[in-house]
N, C-alpha and C positions, 0 to 999 in steps of 0.2 A: 282397348278393352273389348269393344264389340267384335273385332276380328278374332280375338282369343276365344271368346264365347262361341263364335260361329265355328271355329276350327274344332273346338271341343265337341260341339254338336255333330259335326261331320264325322269325327273319329268314333264317337259313340254309335252313330248310325252304321258305320263300317263294321263294327264289332257285332251289332245286332244282325246285320245282313249275313255275315259269315255264319253265325250260330243258327239262323233260320235255315240257311241253305244246306249246311253240312250236318245239322242235327246236334252236334256237340263239338267241343274243341278244348284244347289246353291253352295256357297262356302262350306257349311257344308256337303251337300250330296256328293260333289266331294272329300272332305277330308276323309269322311267316306269310300268311295269306293276305293280310292287310297292308304289310309294309311298315306297320307301326312298331315302336320299340316295345320290348317286353315290359318295361316299367310303365309305359303309357297304358298298355293293355291291362296290366294288373290294377292300376288305379281306377280305370273305367269299369272293369269287371267288379271291383269291390263296391262301387256305387250301384251298379245294376243288381248285385246280390242283396245289398241293403234295402233296395226298393222292392225286391221280389220279382223283378223283371227277368232275372237270370237265376237259375238254380244250380247247386253243385251236385254232381253225380258221384258214384263210387270212384275211387282212385283208379287211374289208368294202370295197366300192367307195367311193372317195373322192368327196365332193361339193365339193371345193375345198380342204379342210383336210387334216390328217393322217388317214390311213385308220384307222377304228375297229377295235379288236381284237374278234373274235367268239369266243364260247364255246359249247360244246356239252356236254350231259351224257353222261358215259361209262356207257352201259347195262351194260357188263361190269365196272364197278368192283367190283361184288359179285354173288355168286350166292346163290341161296336154295334149300334143299331142302324140298320139300313131300312129306309122306308121310301115308298113313292106313292104319290097321288096321281090317279090316272082316270081318264074318261074315254070310253069306247062306245060311241053311239049314246044310248041312254044309260048305260051301265057306268056307275062311279065306284072306283076301287081304291082301297088303301092296302098296299102290300107291305109287310114288315118281316124282317128277319134279324136275329141276333147272331153274330159270329164271334169267334175268338181271333186272336192275332194270326193264327195259321189259316184262317178262312173257313174253319169248320163251323157248320150251321148248328147252333144250339137250340134255336126255336124259329119257327116259320109259320106265318099265317097270312091269309088273304081275306079281307073283309069287304063285302059289297054293301052299298048304301043307296038310298033313293036320293039323298043329298049329303054333301060333306061340308062341315063347317069347322071352325076352330075347336068346338066342343069335342068332336070325334077325334081330331088329331091330338089334342091335349090328353084325352082319356087314354089313348093307346100309349102315348109317350110316358105318361105317369105310371102306367101299369108296368111297362118294361123297365123303367128306372127303379121301380120298387122291387121287381122280380130279379133284376140283375144288378146288384150293387157295384159290380166292377165296370159298369158301363161308363166309358170315358168319351166316346165320340158318337154323335148322331148325324148320319148322312141322309139327306132328304132330296129326292128328285121331284120336280114339279113341272107341269106343262105350262111354262111361263118364261118370260124374259126376266132374268135375275141380274141385278147390277148392285154389287157390294152388299148382298144380303137383302136388298129391297126388291119386292116383286113388282114387275111392270105388267105388261100384257100377260093375261092368264086365263085359262079355261075355268078357273074357280074364282068367282067374283069377290069372295070374302078375303082373298089374298092380295088383290090389286092395290098397290100403293103401301102395302104393309111391310114394315121392317122385320121380316120373319126371323132372320138369323139372330138379330139382337134380342128379340122377344124370347126366343127359345133359350138363348145363352143365359139370360138373366133368370128365366123361370126354372131351368134344370141344373144350372151350374156345370154344364158339360160343354165340350168343344162342339161346334156346329158347322156342318158343311151343307150348303144348299146350292143345287145346280139345276140347270135346265134339263128336261128329260132326254132330249135328243143328244145334247152334249155328253151326258152320262153314257148313253147307249153307244155313241160313236167311240168314245175312249175305251169303253168295255169291249166292244167288238175288235177294236184295234189291238188291245192287249191280248185277247184270247185267240184271235184268228189270223193274225198277220205276223210276218217277220218284223221284229222290232226295228230293223233298219229301213222298213218301208217309209218313204218320205212323207206321203200324205194319203188321206182317206176322207171320203165324204159319205155320211150316212143320212139318207133322206127318208123320213117317216111320214106316212099318210094314215093318221088315225081314222077309224070308221066315223064317217059323217063329221070330220073335223078338218082343220086347215093343216097343211104340211109344215114341217120344220126340218132343218138340217143341222147335223153336228159335223164340224170339220176338224180334222186332226192334221196338224202340220208338224213334222219333226218330233212326233211323240207327244205333242201338247195340244190342248183344245184351243182353237182359234176363236177368241172372244170378240174381237173388234173393238173399236173406240168406245162404244157405249154398250157393249155386250149384245149387239144387234146382229152380229155375224150369224148366218145360217137361217135367217127369217125369210125363207124362199117363197112364202105365200105373198110377199110384197114385190116379187119380181114382176115387171110390167109386161106380162105375157098375154094380156087381153082377157083374163078371167079375174074379176074383182074378188077380193078376199072373202066377202060374204057369200059368194056363189060357189067357191071352190069345193066346199063340202058337199054340194048338191050334185056334182057331176060324176061321182065315183061309180054310179050305176050305169053310166053311158060309156060303154067300152071305147067307142071311137073318140069322143071328146076327152075322156080321161087319159087314154094312152097318148094322145097328141100332146096334152098339157104336161104329162109326166116327162115325155121325151124332150119337150122344149126346156123343161126345168133341168134335166140331166145335161143337155147341150150347153145351157147357160153356165152351170156349175163347172163343166169341163173346160169351157173357154176361159173362165176367170181363174180357177184354181188348178185345173188339169191334174186332179188327184190320180194316184195309181189305181185306186179302186173306188167305185161308187156302189153303195149298198142301198137297195130300195126295200122298204119294209111296210107291211100293212096287209090287212085281210082282204082288201079289194083286188089284190094282184092275182087274178085267176090265171091259169096257164095260157089262155087266149090273150089276155091283156099283157102278160109278160112277153109273149111272142111279138105282139104289135109294138111294144115299146122298144124291144131289141131291134126290130126291123127298121123303125123310124130313126133310131139313134145311129145305126150302122149306115143308113142311106144318107143322112145329113151331116155326120161328122166328117171332117177332112180325112183323106187316106193317111194312115199312120198315126192318127190321133183319136181313134175310137176308144172310148173309156171301157175298162173292164167292169161289167155290171154283174152284181150278185143280188139275189133276192132272198130276203129273210122274212118269213111270214110274221113272226111275233118278236117284239123287242125285248121281252122279259129277261131272257138269259143274259143278253149283252148289257141291258139296263142295270141289273143287279151286279154284274161284274164291274161295271163302271163305278157304281156307288161304293163297292168294296175297295176299289183302287183309290178313290178320292178320300175315303174315310181312313184307310191305312196311311195314306200320304200325310194326313193331318196329324197322325200319331208320330210321324218322323220329321217334325219341324217343317212340314210342307215342302221338303225337297226330296228328289229321287236320285239315288246313285245309279249312274249309267256305266255299264262295263264297255270299254272300247275294244 
């Protein structure tokens, strides 16, 4: 029975995917593209029509027989809230946007606070849930270690040890996705800027006056580790205690040396195709020093490809969008071979 339900979910996602990519389709064209029978397509399309997820267009032009019914995916069937909590130096930020199923931004705002607590988070989420009644998924990024929806190490003390995902699920009656900030950014960068056949990528982020973290993507998926600790590069034994790492960003010599050692360590363990370094402290001079040190110390033929991205925002939001949309599709992704 479980396998039958799963197959039904996969077939439904196949039809959704075809309609999103092609714009519209008939039962015959969808069956031809998916490899499903016309009867199966017809049954699933009826369910999607009844739920409002698919809409019927004007009839297709006739070639002699009865005109075919055409179907289009309803991009506004559901809306998704993307939100992240972020700290850069003394600035504390909550970014929020609401998108439809096609990724179109319906509303966007950036709020700055002297302090952030559950009060501010709840107020914003309640406002969006009220303003967008079709909101079905809330995707949140946090500068924290997240394990099964429970927050561990975190830049915001009020979240430490808090079952954030379960709390929001009960409070809002929506699907909830909560993920580490750099994991979101890494998968977002991977999706937007690389060939999807790229085997691996590491994204290392140095927040202003903060400790670094890395997101690692292997075979298109975020590497979480046994306890979701993968990517916590501030704990690498490189001779700079975690509580001092945020203080050396203004020292170009020490900072470039420490960054290069982190890159070389990640390269030796993961050997990703690309390593992205992000943060406002990467001046042109520091970038050059890092490149020089890495090139000199990496073995010939194993020098990692380094890319610098000043701000994480675009990749971060792209990653949140991907994870939230994945939640809408039974948390699996169809991969075209």
